[in-house]
Every structure is written in structure tokens, then in C-alpha cells.
BAMI-295292 format. One line per 2 residues: number of its first residue (from 0); their letters; for each residue y, z, x of C-alpha. Coordinates in pm, whole numbers, plus 50000, padded with zeros to 5 digits. Last residue first. Example, Ala and Ser with C-alpha at 12.3 -4.5 7.8 and 13.67 -1.06 7.14 Angstrom:
// BAMI-295292
1) SA) 49894/50714/51367; 49550/50780/51230
***
This chain:
// BAMI-295292
508) KV) 34292/90392/67145; 34272/90155/67442
506) TQ) 34549/89900/67481; 34464/89594/67687
504) KT) 34660/89421/67964; 34556/89065/68040
502) LT) 34505/88907/68384; 34443/88532/68389
500) VK) 34284/88305/68650; 34297/87929/68586
498) WV) 34023/87717/68744; 34046/87382/68926
496) KN) 33742/87178/69030; 33749/86937/69322
494) SA) 33437/87074/69490; 33278/86995/69826
492) RS) 32903/86953/69785; 32581/87152/69764
490) NR) 32201/87125/69732; 32073/86908/69443
488) KG) 32241/86607/69607; 32379/86681/69952
486) YT) 32475/86968/70181; 32254/87223/70354
484) GP) 32053/87543/70314; 32086/87531/69934
482) NP) 32019/87905/69897; 32140/88010/69552
480) KF) 32101/87660/69402; 32343/87389/69294
478) AE) 32627/87499/69521; 32987/87383/69470
476) IG) 33173/87463/69790; 33548/87519/69794
474) GF) 33817/87357/69583; 34081/87528/69371
472) IY) 34142/87863/69204; 34472/87869/69016
470) GV) 34712/88157/68966; 34752/88510/68828
468) DI) 34853/88384/68484; 34987/88686/68303
466) SN) 34908/88871/67980; 35047/89175/67798
464) TN) 35414/89094/67833; 35748/89271/67867
462) KF) 35674/89566/68094; 35341/89426/68209
460) TT) 35444/89291/68546; 35659/89590/68639
458) NL) 35374/89842/68625; 35108/89609/68762
456) DI) 35304/89509/69074; 35094/89221/69210
454) IE) 35027/89231/69584; 35127/88944/69815
452) NS) 35499/89031/69842; 35398/89369/69981
450) YK) 35570/89707/69948; 35816/89598/69680
448) SY) 35512/89492/69481; 35502/89151/69317
446) SI) 35626/89049/68975; 35518/88711/68839
444) NE) 35671/88370/68904; 35496/88289/69232
442) NP) 35160/88231/69061; 34907/88254/69340
440) FL) 34698/87961/69471; 34347/88105/69489
438) IA) 34150/87916/69752; 33787/87805/69771
436) EA) 33569/87856/70081; 33287/87990/69858
434) GY) 33420/88027/69503; 33167/87839/69291
432) FP) 32798/87846/69200; 32615/87599/68976
430) PK) 32400/87789/68932; 32289/88123/68782
428) NK) 32414/88481/68793; 32317/88574/68438
426) SN) 32543/88607/68134; 32579/88229/68113
424) ES) 32922/88141/67976; 33007/88011/68321
422) FL) 33244/88064/68613; 33265/88442/68619
420) NN) 32890/88495/68610; 32752/88844/68667
418) SF) 33085/89003/68580; 33247/89338/68658
416) IE) 33044/89421/68968; 33164/89758/69094
414) NE) 33344/89892/69398; 33462/90206/69575
412) SK) 33717/90248/69851; 33805/90522/70100
410) LP) 34102/90601/70323; 34072/90923/70519
408) HK) 34295/91023/70367; 34406/90986/70006
406) NI) 34731/90821/69894; 34614/90457/69882
404) DT) 34339/90533/69631; 34133/90217/69672
402) KI) 33948/90033/69395; 33735/89722/69451
400) HM) 33639/89493/69161; 33371/89232/69225
398) GT) 33308/88915/69025; 32970/88748/69051
396) NT) 32930/88371/69063; 32707/88383/69370
394) FG) 32567/88187/69663; 32268/88352/69826
392) SL) 32275/88550/70151; 32228/88311/70438
390) ED) 31883/88214/70555; 31731/88240/70903
388) NY) 31473/88498/70796; 31692/88675/70541
386) DK) 31517/89009/70548; 31670/89166/70240
384) EP) 31994/89316/70119; 32059/89364/69751
382) GD) 32300/89125/69582; 32417/88769/69551
380) GI) 32653/88731/69844; 32839/88401/69875
378) GG) 33149/88294/69682; 33248/88430/69342
376) LL) 33580/88602/69267; 33667/88908/69473
374) YS) 33919/89138/69304; 34123/89417/69462
372) HS) 34280/89703/69266; 34508/89947/69450
370) IG) 34526/90288/69288; 34827/90519/69319
368) SI) 34786/90616/68954; 35148/90553/68856
366) SD) 35211/90292/69127; 34938/90063/68994
364) YA) 34878/89792/69254; 34722/89447/69215
362) VF) 34523/89245/69472; 34391/88889/69446
360) NP) 34086/88700/69558; 33931/88357/69598
358) SA) 33629/88385/69829; 33549/88474/70188
356) YV) 33190/88592/70226; 33032/88926/70132
354) NY) 33059/88873/69756; 32769/89112/69687
352) NK) 32558/89246/69972; 32566/89603/69847
350) QN) 32941/89629/69910; 32892/89978/70051
348) YT) 33184/90196/70161; 33065/90507/70340
346) KD) 33138/90368/70685; 33509/90328/70609
344) YT) 33661/90254/70949; 34032/90333/70959
342) FL) 34269/90120/71167; 34573/90169/71386
340) KS) 34393/90444/71576; 34523/90779/71697
338) EK) 34206/90950/71567; 34418/91134/71312
336) NA) 34548/90799/71183; 34808/90571/71344
334) WQ) 35094/90399/71162; 35254/90054/71140
332) PH) 34941/89848/71207; 34739/89987/70914
330) VY) 34407/89800/70928; 34149/89922/70678
328) IA) 33793/89839/70783; 33511/89817/70529
326) DN) 33133/89844/70497; 32877/89584/70388
324) WA) 32832/89381/70707; 32614/89077/70655
322) QL) 32270/89023/70800; 32156/88682/70923
320) NS) 31815/88750/71073; 31763/88437/71286
318) DN) 32056/88531/71508; 31873/88846/71618
316) GP) 32114/89134/71645; 32479/89214/71597
314) KF) 32596/89205/71235; 32721/88874/71098
312) VG) 32920/88826/70877; 33186/88969/70646
310) AY) 33202/89296/70446; 33555/89398/70344
308) IA) 33852/89382/70579; 34172/89526/70432
306) IG) 34511/89447/70585; 34823/89664/70589
304) PL) 35160/89715/70427; 35336/90053/70422
302) IK) 35380/90326/70162; 35585/90602/70322
300) NS) 35477/90961/70385; 35593/90912/70746
298) VP) 35279/91037/70921; 35030/91045/70635
296) SK) 35114/90676/70581; 35051/90561/70228
294) YI) 34845/90244/70230; 34911/89886/70120
292) SP) 34674/89591/70127; 34647/89217/70181
290) LI) 34288/89094/70176; 34016/88983/70416
288) PG) 33692/88882/70240; 33452/88762/70511
286) DR) 33412/88437/70703; 33394/88617/71035
284) RR) 33315/88963/71164; 33262/89142/71496
282) FI) 33539/89392/71418; 33281/89676/71419
280) ST) 33246/89608/71792; 32923/89694/71973
278) ND) 32715/89389/72065; 32999/89138/72039
276) SA) 33200/89352/72283; 32953/89277/72563
274) AG) 33095/88929/72624; 33437/89070/72706
272) NP) 33731/88926/72516; 33759/89231/72290
270) DS) 33816/89448/72599; 33871/89816/72523
268) VD) 33659/89811/72209; 33750/89957/71868
266) SI) 34017/89695/71810; 34385/89630/71745
264) AS) 34508/89396/72019; 34827/89494/72198
262) NF) 35138/89297/72106; 35175/88927/72177
260) SL) 35460/88679/72220; 35436/88311/72132
258) SL) 35665/88013/72192; 35647/87694/71991
256) TH) 35747/87339/72080; 35904/87098/71829
254) KL) 36254/87246/71821; 36282/87297/72196
252) TD) 36584/87527/72201; 36802/87489/72510
250) KK) 36923/87811/72673; 36747/87719/72998
248) VI) 36421/87656/72813; 36376/87812/72469
246) KS) 36052/87768/72277; 36078/87797/71901
244) GI) 35940/88117/71756; 35613/88289/71680
242) SF) 35518/88657/71685; 35187/88821/71763
240) PY) 34943/89089/71644; 34576/89019/71729
238) VA) 34310/89191/71515; 33989/89239/71707
236) DV) 33628/89140/71776; 33721/88769/71816
234) YK) 33352/88674/71805; 33202/88464/72082
232) QG) 32964/88171/72029; 32764/88020/72313
230) GT) 32458/87924/72111; 32501/87948/71736
228) AV) 32324/87622/71641; 32436/87382/71912
226) AK) 32797/87484/71934; 32878/87287/72247
224) KG) 33208/87439/72355; 33165/87776/72188
222) FN) 33178/87868/71820; 33479/88091/71878
220) HG) 33486/88361/71612; 33672/88501/71317
218) GV) 33860/88827/71304; 34214/88891/71184
216) LY) 34500/88701/71346; 34806/88907/71260
214) FT) 35159/88769/71242; 35459/89000/71279
212) GN) 35785/89023/71089; 36157/89036/71162
210) KI) 36301/88691/71096; 36015/88490/70945
208) TK) 36115/88532/70584; 35925/88645/70274
206) GG) 35847/88996/70389; 35748/89128/70730
204) IY) 35372/89143/70757; 35208/88806/70810
202) YL) 34837/88740/70788; 34606/88478/70941
200) EG) 34240/88498/70848; 33921/88445/71044
198) GT) 33658/88175/70999; 33755/87981/71310
196) SV) 33924/88139/71608; 34097/88057/71935
194) LS) 34408/88275/71917; 34391/88424/72267
192) KN) 34344/88077/72418; 34694/87962/72329
190) RT) 34827/87615/72256; 35164/87495/72123
188) FA) 35305/87303/71830; 35611/87231/71616
186) FL) 35642/87010/71309; 35879/86896/71035
184) KS) 36175/87125/71109; 36395/86899/71324
182) KE) 36297/86602/71110; 36415/86753/70785
180) MG) 36241/86495/70570; 36403/86362/70251
178) EY) 36516/86044/70426; 36148/85970/70491
176) NG) 36065/85957/70120; 35722/85796/70161
174) KV) 35543/86050/69942; 35347/86181/70242
172) LQ) 35674/86224/70433; 35836/86408/70143
170) IM) 35542/86649/70129; 35564/86700/70505
168) SP) 35932/86785/70468; 35873/87038/70189
166) VH) 35589/87204/70388; 35757/87244/70726
164) IR) 35456/87264/70958; 35413/87520/71236
162) AI) 35110/87471/71457; 34890/87664/71699
160) HD) 34613/87478/71882; 34325/87647/72066
158) YT) 34052/87463/71877; 33698/87585/71822
156) IY) 33481/87318/71978; 33226/87050/71889
154) GK) 33004/86863/72131; 32929/86532/72295
152) TP) 32742/86433/71978; 33080/86378/71812
150) EE) 33161/86060/72009; 33456/85902/71829
148) FN) 33539/86245/71687; 33607/86372/72039
146) IA) 33586/86745/72105; 33457/86763/71751
144) GY) 33566/87023/71499; 33653/87385/71425
142) GG) 33967/87566/71322; 34225/87746/71528
140) TI) 34572/87855/71425; 34803/87731/71151
138) YL) 35144/87840/71026; 35293/87671/70718
136) FE) 35668/87694/70679; 35877/87698/70362
134) DV) 35884/88079/70326; 35587/88210/70522
132) QK) 35264/88019/70469; 34951/88141/70646
130) VN) 34644/87953/70768; 34341/88020/70987
128) AN) 34131/87704/71029; 33800/87650/70851
126) TN) 33754/87280/70928; 33935/87038/71153
124) KF) 34136/86717/71130; 34509/86769/71077
122) VS) 34565/87028/71351; 34327/86822/71568
120) LF) 34604/86560/71583; 34783/86786/71830
118) KK) 34824/86564/72136; 34954/86283/71914
116) FL) 35244/86503/71803; 35356/86566/72160
114) AT) 35353/86192/72236; 35563/86130/71926
112) NE) 35799/86406/72041; 35853/86242/72379
110) KD) 35865/85886/72246; 36141/85957/71995
108) FN) 36067/86025/71631; 36078/85823/71308
106) ES) 35859/85519/71372; 35604/85704/71586
104) II) 35583/85983/71325; 35513/85725/71055
102) ST) 35236/85569/71265; 35076/85909/71326
100) LK) 35079/85981/70953; 34920/85643/70885
98) TI) 34634/85723/71123; 34599/86071/70971
96) SI) 34557/85899/70636; 34811/85913/70355
94) ST) 34792/86068/70011; 34962/86092/69674
92) PV) 34736/86278/69437; 34602/86111/69121
90) AD) 34803/86278/68847; 34714/86632/68742
88) II) 35066/86705/68611; 35045/87084/68638
86) PD) 34801/87073/68929; 35051/86878/69145
84) YV) 34880/86721/69445; 35017/86603/69778
82) YI) 34731/86502/70006; 34690/86449/70380
80) NE) 34378/86247/70452; 34107/86249/70720
78) NF) 33873/86506/70564; 33576/86582/70789
76) SV) 33246/86490/70618; 33215/86163/70812
74) KT) 33166/86345/71141; 32874/86549/71014
72) FS) 32894/86927/71052; 32519/86987/71067
70) TN) 32367/86664/71199; 32548/86606/71530
68) AY) 32745/86884/71698; 32599/87160/71480
66) NG) 32244/87047/71555; 32074/87112/71225
64) HL) 31905/87411/71063; 32203/87556/70878
62) NH) 32318/87214/70759; 32682/87268/70667
60) LG) 32744/87376/70307; 32910/87102/70106
58) GN) 33106/86800/70223; 32797/86582/70266
56) LS) 32778/86470/69903; 32707/86112/70016
54) DI) 32810/85751/69950; 33186/85788/69924
52) SN) 33181/86078/70168; 33233/86430/70036
50) TR) 33502/86648/70188; 33566/86888/70476
48) GA) 33876/87075/70580; 34199/86910/70701
46) FL) 34481/86855/70452; 34636/86978/70129
44) LW) 35004/87017/70036; 35021/87156/69682
42) ES) 35310/87081/69448; 35439/87320/69180
40) GS) 35734/87433/69391; 35642/87374/69753
38) TG) 35293/87490/69845; 35067/87499/70150
36) HI) 34699/87443/70218; 34458/87385/70505
34) FS) 34098/87315/70400; 33767/87503/70413
32) QL) 33645/87293/70118; 33787/86978/69961
30) SP) 33721/86736/69675; 34059/86587/69582
28) AN) 34228/86689/69255; 34218/86424/68981
26) RN) 34012/86582/68704; 34217/86879/68583
24) PA) 34105/87019/68246; 34125/87376/68381
22) AK) 33808/87586/68386; 33881/87938/68262
20) IS) 33861/88263/68455; 33931/88597/68290
18) VL) 34031/88940/68414; 34090/89197/68138
16) YE) 34284/89514/68205; 34256/89882/68096
14) PI) 34001/90035/68055; 33638/89930/68109
12) LT) 33534/89726/67809; 33294/89444/67898
10) TK) 33408/89115/67751; 33138/88850/67701
8) KT) 33230/88767/67342; 33593/88738/67449
6) NN) 33529/88418/67636; 33515/88283/67990
4) CS) 33408/88572/68209; 33559/88900/68098
2) YF) 33694/89221/68241; 33856/89534/68111
0) M) 33970/89811/68344
***
């Protein structure tokens, strides 16, 4: 494949595609990281996450050496607005506060449903929740924040809320077009302790509609009730399959209350909830790159959707030595391998400590070669492992390309760094750094695989063109040094930058 950073002068020829990232001229997007996001047409619905205060850049990396319930995740850094932003127009986003949102709900819903809504305000004020949009609905689990934001020193928690938000209706609400809301669809909530997680990912396998599919909560952890440093935390240590629907009581459908049903957890330990599982489970991972995938089942000989877990943090051991995982787990929930497991552990895969944290990414599949191509764009993880001594791996602008032959078993992947600095013309991996906790909003108007509506079909995509816009990268942490250690001037802040990602097909003679 071909790759580039920002101009053709930096192109490295590796047949047969070129990945490029270019800063968009947008200036009016809000500054957000670890936020909740949905789309309707060209409009983005953005809420929760963390942002910069008017007088401080405190929306960047949390203070690694602070009290998490006081000085690390500061109260004022939590975003309290719901935004509607169109990156094509780049006008100042329309926004309302959570307080205003609550008032609007009170004016438009009966007392019972207003009271229900007020019990779930944490859905709109948290950081690093697990989010998935299916059709017009946004599904949300977990996230992290204060038990009581009026008295944050009393402790922070990982939330047990589950929410379903109708994106078009919420956008109309924010715009003040209340007649445009579908009130029966606008919101629905419930709670469940099995889905308490922050820093995981939420996936859905079942196509573009909610009728026959299954959700998967992948990884993450529960920070614990007090979350002073890392005391009391518990990793999820599993992938949890579940389905969501409206609750039915005596044949009556409660439109604003959700009902959940669970399948067996996918894990390498018998009891992922047990305290001991954190010491042994290979699923003990959070904040890592978790991508959609497809694999050919050796049982049915069919290509079926799955989930790929690359790297992530942290390995068991001393909390002061923050070592990332560098291997991979391939989750294939619709077929079992020779070991009768619904996952394959690739111990030989080595990410070499590059791009080990969650970052913007996309996956493309070439049906002729049978190769799946995954791309990790920036984030955290700047190279060879070391003794970190209470420091995270450094922020990075590197681009990683991962190749997987989906037909071979056991499943294996290999990787390479295709750019040392995706976000700059500098050929070296130097600040400022982007990508950590940022999101890639995919272009919905290109061809996706018949096996997964999240994976680009390379063969169909390039039938009539040689270049496509993959999507936009937005937000995340902007770091001004490899190891900022905290937020603030000369350290890090929440970003409002927008970048266009392009994939171009090249012809090699």
C-alpha cells in the first residue's frame, strides 16, 4: 500500500493505496474529548466528555498524579452542553445546557417521564462512555464521573446507566424545533451492573437495523466508587453480548424504559466478575484500539463479522509500572475455533508499543486477496517498551497499518508504521500530538462490505474512482509534549480540530 502524511513529497510507496490526513479549515467545532457522538445526515450530535474551561485548558489528559475525585478529573472540565454541529457548514454549533435540556423535557413530557429523565442526567454528563449508533438511535453504556457534581470530593463512580437516544429528535430539540421531535422515541433508560464500564467499546453485529442483532460490550473497567488513583478498580475482563428493547409490562410497552437480555460472557476466565480475574485474564484491557472485523469461519466456510482487540492497557502487575498489552484478541462470536472458544488469542502479534490506546481508525477489506486492512491514526503509544515508572506511554502522531488474512487459521496479524507524523509535515514524531480520544466520523456515502457495514469494500469502492473521503477526525486530546502528565498550558487540552481522511488508489507499473 501507499501512504502519505500531508503532501505528496512525503509519500512512501508501498503498493497500492495512499492514506492521507489533511487539516480542515473548520474553526467553530467545540473542544471535546472522550465525548458521546451521533449523526443525522451531515449533522453531528455531541455531548458529555470533557472540555476546556473559559480560563483553563483543563480538558486535556487527566492529572495522573492527582486525586481522581478532586484534582485529576476536575469538575469544571466536564462538558455540560449538548451540541449540534455541521462540519460542512462550520457555523457556530447550536447548543443547550443540561439544565435547559431538563427544562425542555419538563415542558414537553408528563411528570412520570420527566422524573425518569431526571434520574439519568449522568448520561449527559460523564466521560469516556461506551457508544454505538444503530440506524437513528444512539446506545450508551457506562462512563465515568462524580457521584454528586455539587460535591465531587465525595467520590467519582463508573455509571451503571444504559440509554437509547433518538438522534434526529434530540437534534430537533437542541435546535428548538419541538414539533420536529418524535417524543415516543426521544429517550429510554435503564440500569444494569453487568455493563458498568468506562474505556471499553460498544459494538453491534446485525446490520443497519436493530431487529435481529446483538450488542457487545468489549472491555473497559470500573474505576470503583472512590477512584482515588486506581484504588478499587475492576476490569471487565470479558466481552458481554446482550440485546436491548423496550420494556413490556402486562402487554403494555413502556416506551421510555429499556429491557435487557444477556448471553454468556466471552472470556478466558470462568468468572469475569471475580476479583482474581484481573490477575489472569487476557481481556483485562481498557482504552485500547477495538475495531470491527470479519473472519472466515473454518466451520461454515462463511465470512462472518467479529471484533478485533489490539493492544490496550494495562497488564497485571504494579500499578506504578504502566505497561500496555501488545498482542491481539480476535472475537468471533458466531463460530468457535479448535479450542471451542469464541475468540482467538494471537500471542505472536506485537504492536511494539505503538498506537496502543484508542484512536481514530478505519478498516478496509480486499476480497480478491482476502486481506483485511486496519489503520490506527495517532493517539498514545510512541514506540519501544520501557520501564514507565508511573508514566503512560508517550503521545504519538504515528500511523499504523495492520494486515490480517481472514482465511488463514489460526488467525494472525502483522503491522507496520506507515507514517511517523500523520498530522504534520514534520517527518519526525514530534508535538503537537493528536488522535487520543478523538473520533473518526465515517463517510456514509462510500461502499461498505456486505459482511460488515463498518468495513470499506475496497473492490467496489474503487470501481469508478481512484480516491475517496473516508471521513472526518474530530476532537480528542491535543498534547504539547510526549508525556504531559496532566492538562493545562504547555501540557494538553481538549481539541476542536477537524481533519479529513482520504484513501487514494494508485497504479503501480
